[in-house]
N, C-alpha and C positions, 0 to 999 in steps of 0.2 A: 523547465527546459522547453524550448520551442523546437517543434518537430516540423520539418518543411517537406512538402511533396510537390513535384510538378503538378501544375494545373492542366485539366483536360482542356481541349478545345472549346472556347467559349461558345455558347449557344444562347438564343433567347430563352427566358425562364419558361415561357409556355411550353417549349418543346424538350425541356430536360426529361431524361430519366425514363423515356417510354420504353417500357418493356425490359426494365432492369432486372437481372436475374437476382434472387434472394439467396442469402447464404443457405437457408434451408428450404428445399422444396416443399416440406410438409406445411410451411407457414406461408400465407399470403398476406401481406399486410402493407399499410402505407401510412404515411402522415403528411400534413400539409402545413407550409410556413407561410404567413401573410405579414405584410406591413406597409405602411406608407412613411418611406424615410425622406428627411429633407436633406439639403445641402449641408455638408459637403458629400453626403452619401447617396445623392440622387442619382450617380453612376458609379460604377466600379464592379468588382468581380464578387461573388458569393460562392463559398466553398462550404460543403457539408463533409465531415469526416466521421467514421465510426471509431470510438475509442474503446480499446480493449484493456481492462484492468490486469488481465494475466501476463501480458508481455509488454505492457506499458507502451502501446503502439497505437498509432492513428492511421486508418485506411480510408483513402478518398472514396466518396460515395458519389458525389455530384458536384459541379460547378457551373457556373453560369454568370450572365452580365446583367445588373440592374439597369432599368431604363425609366427616366422619370421618377426614381425613387420608389417604384412600385415593385412589390415581391409578392408573388402567387405562385408557390412551388409545391406541387405534390411529389414527394419522395417515396418511391416503392422500396421499401426497407422494413426489417424487423424492428419490433420495440426494442429498446436498448438506450445506451449512453452515447451521445454524439457531441461533436463540436462544430459551431458555426463560426465561420471567419468571414468578416466584411471589412476590407481594406486592411488596417493594422489591428482592427479589434477582433478578439475571439471570446467566446463564451461556451462554456459546457451546457448540455441540456440533456434531459431525459424525455422520452415520449412513448406511448403506447400506441396500439394499433387504431387507426382511424380517428387520430386526434389532430386538431388544429392549434398551432401556436402562433401568437401575435408577437412579431420581433418589432423592438423599438430601441432607438438610442437613447441612453440616459446619461445623467450627470454632466451635462454639457458636452455631449459628443465624446465622452471618454470611456464609456462601458456600453455593452449590449444587454438588453433584457428579452427574455422570452416569457410569456405567461399565456394562461388561457386553457390549459389541459390539466386535468387532475393529477397525472404523473408528474408533470413539471412544477405543478404547484408544491406537491409534497417533496420534490427535490429542493426547490427554493426554501422551504420550511426547513429542511434538513441541513441545508448548508448555512441558515443563519444559526440554527442551534448549534450546529459543530463549531463555528466561529466562536460563539458565546462560551461554551463549554471548554473549549481550547484555551482561551483567555483566562477563564476563572481557575482552571486547574494547572495550566502549564505556563503560558506567557507571563503571568505575573511573578511566577518563581523565577523565570528566566531573567526577567528585569532586576530581581533582587540579586541573582548570581552576578549580573554584571556590575551592580554596585558593590558587592563583596570584593569582585575582582579589582575594582578601581581602588578599593581601599586596602588591598593586599591580604585579606582575611582568609587564607586557604582553608581553615577549618571550617568556616561559614560556607564556603563554596562546596566543600564536600558534603555538608549537611543538606544544604539546598538542593545540590544535584540529585541526591537521593530522594528528596521530596519531589523534584520534577519528574522523575521516572515512575514513582508511586501515583503522582498526580495524572499522568498520561494513561496509565492503567485504569484510573478511576473515569477518566475521559472517555476511554474506548468503552467502557462498560455503560456509560450513559448513552452512547451512541447505539449500542445493542437494545437499550430500553426504548430508545425513540423509535428505532426500527420497527419493533414489535408494537408499538403503540401508534405510529402514525403513517408507516410506508407499506402496510399490509396490501397485497393486491396491485402494487404499482411496479413500474419499471425502476423505480427509485431504489427498491431493495437492491438491484445489482450495483448501483453507484455506491450505495452504503456498505456494501460487503467487503470492500477493500480494507475497512478499519474495523471489522468485527473483531470482538474478543471471543476466541474459540472456547474460553473456559467459563463463559457467562451465558446461560440460557441457549445453549447449543441446540437442545432439543427443540425447542420453539422456533428457533430460526430455521432448523431443518424442516419443521412443519410448514413455515411460511413459505420456503421455497417450493415445497410439494404443491401447496395450494396455487401457487402462482404457476407452477409447471402445468397443473391441469388446466387452467384458464388460457395459457398460451403455449400449446404443446409445439415442440419442435424449435422454440426460439433458442438462438445461440447463447443469449445470457442465462438461460435456465442451465444449460449444459456447463456454463462456467461456475455458476453459483453451486451447482451440484458437486463440482470438482472441488471447489473450495471447502464445502462441508466435509467432504471425504478426506481432504487433507487435515482439516482439524481433528477428524476422528483419528487420523493416522499418527497425530502428536499428541493424543491424549495422555494423562498420566498412566503409566503402567504398560503403555504400547510399545513395542519395539522401534526404536527411532529409524526414520526412512534412511535410505543410503545415501551418502554424501561422498564426493570425490572431486579433486580439483587440482590445478596447478599450485605449485610451492613457489615462495619467492625466489628459490634458487633454480627454477626451471624444471623441476621434477614433478612428480604426480603424488598426492597422498590421499587415502581414503580412510573413512570413518571405520570401515571393517577392518582395517589393519590394526586398529587400536582396541579391538574386541579382546575382552579379559581385563581391562582397566576401568576405573572410573573416570568417565570423560564428561567435561564440560564442553558442549557445543556452544560456542560464543559467536553471535553475529554482531559485528562491528563495522566501523569504518574510520579512516584516519582523521576525517572532518568531524566526527561525532564527539562533541566535548564529554558527555557523560561517559561514552565508551572509554575515552582516554583515562578519564578519572578510576573507573573501575580496572583498567590494566594495572594501575598502581597498587590496587588491593590484590589483584591476581598475582603479582610478583612475590609476595609473601607466602600466599598459599601454595603455589607452585613450588617454591623452595622448600617449604615444610612437608608436603604430602608427595611430591614426585616420586621419591623413592620408594612410597608405599603403594604405588600403583595409580598414581592420579595423572590425568593428561588433560591438556586443553587443545581443542581444535578449534582455532579462530576462523571464522567465515567472513571475509571482507566484502562489502559492497561498494568498494572503491572503484573508481574508473581510471585512476592514475597509478601506474606501477610505482613510480618514484615516490608519490605521496605515501602509498602504502608500505612500501618498505622503509621509508624514513620514519614513519609513525612506529613501525615495529622496533627499529633500532632504538629511537629516542626513548621509548616506554620500557626497554629492556624486556620485551615480550619474547622470551626464549622457547616458548612452547611452539606447537604444530600450527601452521597457517596455510590457507588455500584462498584463491580467489581466481575467478575468470575476468576479473577487470571490465565486467559490463554493467556495473552499477546496479540500479534497482531493476534492470532487466534480467539480472542473473536467475537461472532456474534453481541455483542453490537455496536462495532465500524463499522462492515461491514453494519449494517443496515442503518447507516448514511453516507456510503462510506468514512469513515474516514480512512485515510492511512497516515497521517502525525500529529504531535503534535506541538503546541496547536491547537485545533479546537472548536469552540463553536458555538451554536444555541440559540438566544434569542427568547422566545416564549411569546405570550400574554396570558391572562387567559383562552382564549378558546383554546389554545394549538397550535395556528397557528405561523408559522416562521417570526418573525418580521425582524430579521438581523442575519448575520453570521460573525463569528470572529471578532465581536465587543469588542475592548479592550480600556484600558486606557481613554483618554478624549472622545472618541466616545461612548464607553460604559456608561460612566457617564452621558453623555448628553441624551442618550436613556432613561436611567432610570429617569432622572430628569424630561424629557418630559412625561413620562407616569405614574411616581409616586410622582413627586415633590409636587403636590397639597396635596397628602394625608400625606405627611411628614410634610407639613406646618401646618396642622390642629392641 
């Protein structure tokens, strides 16, 4: 998704950002961007935006105009995750206090690169590892799913889709491991935090954030990472699930609290998510079998299209409870549970405590039989 903001008045780069106020008065910090850019980038606008992982937003920090391809820009801003835009090119980067990044145009003018600071070098290494791990555990399975689809092999699609979900969980745990091995003490911790698995080495991640906070007190990204850790703890096994409420497809309002006293599967999904739609097929039979025994599903969609959301519900015969604010990944509903990938689910007991996470297929069926089988048999 491309997020566009109006540019500030263009100024010579040497005059940019004098006296820019920081988000936190307790932290005074700056970083520098330098580069010698050749045509066709010798002239044009340069924009810096701060990127928030919490609300998926970009906030303009500075903009200016290149002259003769020279870039020498000091930005008074906190350590964190940023985005550099130059003409039609964009690149995310991380930077710490008092670091200097070298900006260059790479791959025949098609991409931007930023190098030269420890935090950015760690982020570049993380992104390379993330791409390799995703390919190894997820993308190759997706290619096999496409081949099975072309052959009309539904059973193989279902099997491979479960492999994809399991592979993505393995992928995220590898990212946790990489974080703890390679990103300690850098702002790249924040960039990696979006994809942390809260059930893998969480105490170590919490300590990594504590150490970074001591080194960079008052930084906004520290507060966001501390909030993410707190939300992971709030959705730990055995914890009472956080409150949820939102609009229904019919225009009403539904809350998780209204389902207290039932075994509830809180299921995060979207109409465009193929594994979610396959899982809906499995839910239909389970819902029919256990609904009368006190089982309910609260499906929380991260769709943006109301028509797509309602159409998916209808086509999947998903007759359980649904809510969505139709704000996509910006929804606070997913953020409250630290959900950053689909499908994701939380099985709750009648008191609202979390019994299991991401239980699917035979595992979910076994859990429901364990908790509700006797009631069904009566």
